[in-house]
VOTI-770773 format. One line per 10 residues: their letters; for each residue x, y, z of C-alpha. Coordinates in nm, 3 decimals. Example, Ala and Ser with C-alpha at 12.3 -4.5 7.8 and 13.67 -1.06 7.14 Angstrom:
REM VOTI-770773
AS> 1.230,-0.450,0.780  1.367,-0.106,0.714
END
This chain:
REM VOTI-770773
MERYLAPLAA> 0.749,0.526,-5.052  0.370,0.496,-5.020  0.173,0.183,-4.967  -0.188,0.185,-5.079  -0.417,-0.014,-4.810  -0.745,-0.098,-4.989  -1.014,0.082,-4.774  -1.257,-0.189,-4.736  -1.532,0.015,-4.565  -1.524,0.274,-4.860
IIIVASSLSG> -1.525,0.044,-5.121  -1.827,-0.127,-4.963  -2.003,0.211,-4.959  -1.950,0.255,-5.322  -2.058,-0.065,-5.428  -2.354,-0.057,-5.160  -2.462,0.273,-5.375  -2.402,0.118,-5.691  -2.638,-0.148,-5.625  -2.891,0.055,-5.483
GAAVAAISCD> -2.817,-0.004,-5.090  -2.826,-0.379,-5.141  -2.621,-0.591,-4.925  -2.258,-0.652,-5.030  -2.028,-0.927,-4.983  -1.705,-0.840,-4.799  -1.384,-0.780,-5.026  -1.171,-1.104,-5.008  -0.893,-1.296,-5.215  -0.701,-1.623,-5.130
ATGDFVDNHD> -0.458,-1.838,-5.285  -0.342,-2.185,-5.288  -0.084,-2.353,-5.497  0.097,-2.691,-5.591  0.389,-2.781,-5.831  0.465,-3.073,-6.111  0.833,-3.209,-6.122  0.915,-3.183,-6.455  1.192,-3.456,-6.409  1.451,-3.252,-6.565
GSFTYVVEVS> 1.561,-3.053,-6.246  1.251,-2.789,-6.296  0.918,-2.769,-6.133  0.601,-2.613,-6.239  0.429,-2.395,-5.998  0.047,-2.372,-5.999  -0.105,-2.090,-5.784  -0.468,-2.060,-5.786  -0.583,-1.698,-5.699  -0.942,-1.639,-5.640
WDFAGVVVPE> -1.092,-1.251,-5.556  -1.415,-1.084,-5.478  -1.382,-0.693,-5.544  -1.776,-0.694,-5.494  -1.817,-0.548,-5.846  -1.634,-0.218,-5.776  -1.261,-0.284,-5.954  -1.112,-0.562,-6.155  -0.744,-0.689,-6.128  -0.484,-0.527,-6.316
RVNIVLEPLD> -0.190,-0.679,-6.182  -0.115,-0.980,-6.016  0.211,-1.049,-5.799  0.333,-1.360,-5.656  0.613,-1.240,-5.411  0.911,-1.481,-5.418  1.046,-1.406,-5.056  1.277,-1.715,-5.037  1.467,-1.601,-5.351  1.567,-1.271,-5.154
DCQYFTIENP> 1.962,-1.242,-5.116  1.970,-1.585,-5.295  2.337,-1.628,-5.419  2.205,-1.886,-5.711  1.964,-1.646,-5.851  1.979,-1.256,-5.912  1.787,-1.063,-6.156  2.061,-0.890,-6.315  2.295,-1.180,-6.364  2.236,-1.328,-6.726
FHINYVKDAT> 2.360,-1.674,-6.617  2.064,-1.716,-6.378  1.796,-1.594,-6.619  1.641,-1.963,-6.649  1.599,-2.004,-6.252  1.233,-1.896,-6.280  1.079,-1.858,-6.627  0.758,-1.952,-6.836  0.549,-1.730,-6.637  0.164,-1.737,-6.778
GTSEAQSGCT> -0.178,-1.713,-6.624  -0.533,-1.739,-6.750  -0.882,-1.612,-6.582  -1.204,-1.579,-6.746  -1.271,-1.254,-6.912  -1.595,-1.048,-6.927  -1.825,-1.089,-7.166  -1.758,-0.928,-7.518  -1.386,-1.010,-7.505  -1.222,-1.040,-7.848
DAQGFPSDEI> -0.838,-1.086,-7.866  -0.562,-0.932,-8.070  -0.678,-1.119,-8.380  -1.025,-1.009,-8.348  -1.158,-1.347,-8.207  -1.388,-1.390,-7.947  -1.204,-1.498,-7.630  -1.358,-1.609,-7.283  -1.008,-1.600,-7.113  -0.776,-1.328,-7.026
DWVGEVARDY> -0.386,-1.406,-7.144  -0.173,-1.291,-6.829  0.199,-1.281,-6.913  0.440,-1.250,-6.608  0.792,-1.164,-6.581  1.018,-1.149,-6.288  1.076,-0.798,-6.083  1.206,-0.651,-5.818  1.044,-0.389,-5.585  0.696,-0.213,-5.666
DECWIPSVHL> 0.646,0.091,-5.497  0.300,0.154,-5.557  0.218,-0.165,-5.370  0.522,-0.157,-5.163  0.689,-0.512,-5.278  1.030,-0.450,-5.164  1.088,-0.848,-5.256  1.170,-1.059,-5.588  0.831,-1.091,-5.708  0.648,-1.215,-6.013
VYTNTGSTPG> 0.410,-0.982,-6.205  0.153,-1.072,-6.430  -0.025,-0.833,-6.677  -0.259,-0.830,-6.937  -0.001,-0.783,-7.229  -0.074,-1.110,-7.399  -0.338,-1.191,-7.644  -0.605,-0.983,-7.474  -0.490,-0.667,-7.405  -0.829,-0.514,-7.436
CLPLSVGDGT> -1.036,-0.731,-7.237  -1.099,-0.709,-6.877  -1.108,-0.979,-6.592  -1.396,-1.049,-6.405  -1.439,-0.842,-6.045  -1.541,-1.166,-5.882  -1.339,-1.429,-6.008  -1.050,-1.660,-6.010  -0.743,-1.732,-6.228  -0.453,-1.970,-6.264
FTFTSYGVPR> -0.106,-1.859,-6.264  0.197,-2.066,-6.360  0.565,-2.050,-6.378  0.861,-2.291,-6.390  1.190,-2.269,-6.149  1.492,-2.472,-6.069  1.415,-2.364,-5.728  1.331,-2.683,-5.515  0.959,-2.658,-5.371  1.006,-2.569,-5.014
PEQTYYETIV> 0.731,-2.754,-4.796  0.357,-2.647,-4.808  0.295,-2.355,-4.587  0.105,-2.039,-4.539  0.269,-1.719,-4.666  0.095,-1.415,-4.546  0.031,-1.143,-4.783  0.256,-1.294,-5.046  0.001,-1.247,-5.334  -0.054,-0.890,-5.434
IRAGEYCFYC> -0.350,-0.782,-5.642  -0.343,-0.419,-5.807  -0.677,-0.322,-5.886  -0.783,0.034,-5.981  -0.619,0.249,-5.720  -0.603,-0.014,-5.453  -0.367,-0.288,-5.366  -0.512,-0.601,-5.204  -0.256,-0.839,-4.996  -0.369,-1.203,-5.009
DYTGPLPDCN> -0.258,-1.523,-4.827  -0.116,-1.796,-4.978  -0.091,-2.176,-4.889  0.106,-2.380,-5.093  0.495,-2.428,-5.193  0.735,-2.183,-5.323  1.064,-2.234,-5.502  1.377,-2.233,-5.254  1.730,-2.091,-5.313  1.959,-2.395,-5.405
MWSPVEKTSW> 2.244,-2.458,-5.623  2.155,-2.527,-6.005  2.325,-2.586,-6.340  2.260,-2.264,-6.526  2.535,-2.319,-6.777  2.352,-2.652,-6.917  2.040,-2.467,-6.931  2.150,-2.142,-7.114  2.348,-2.150,-7.418  2.656,-1.938,-7.491
GTIKGLYR> 2.457,-1.762,-7.798  2.166,-1.678,-7.540  2.395,-1.494,-7.319  2.614,-1.321,-7.571  2.262,-1.191,-7.709  2.180,-1.047,-7.389  2.431,-0.815,-7.450  2.362,-0.682,-7.800
END
């Protein structure tokens, strides 16, 4: 397993050469978050991620590590009864100029689509996480090299108290993996009622 750390000095050198030797801002990324109580036992988590890749690379894959759900007895990816514990993962961020969606209409935003995953060797994520990729309605568009995005998901995990989680946001950009700190809540591992939220027809459909 190889972990690709972003060589900041190398990127700044490349960026400097592209800009004719002008001063280049430091590579950076960070994230904050909050949640909304949906009053049905679920919570919508809203994660605001900002990045500055100095015009060299753009985000291709945004990961939110859900470390509190590692080894959670109430949520396992392989168990179809747990499928709704984390769901409805979507995101938006500003697109580069000239973006058109899959229907051919101009679009100002990237349509990120998220899903639950486990392990990601290329960026060394050995935990349960959400991965957001540009596979929605704007697959032919590029996000900004310096920008921000809003990434949301719904979970029946009760929010843990706000705190800073280190290297919880992992952004794959080009050949590099950028590890960003996150301050905000994350879903906890707690009991819930998956049978009430998932119909038997849905469960049977998973095995067809």
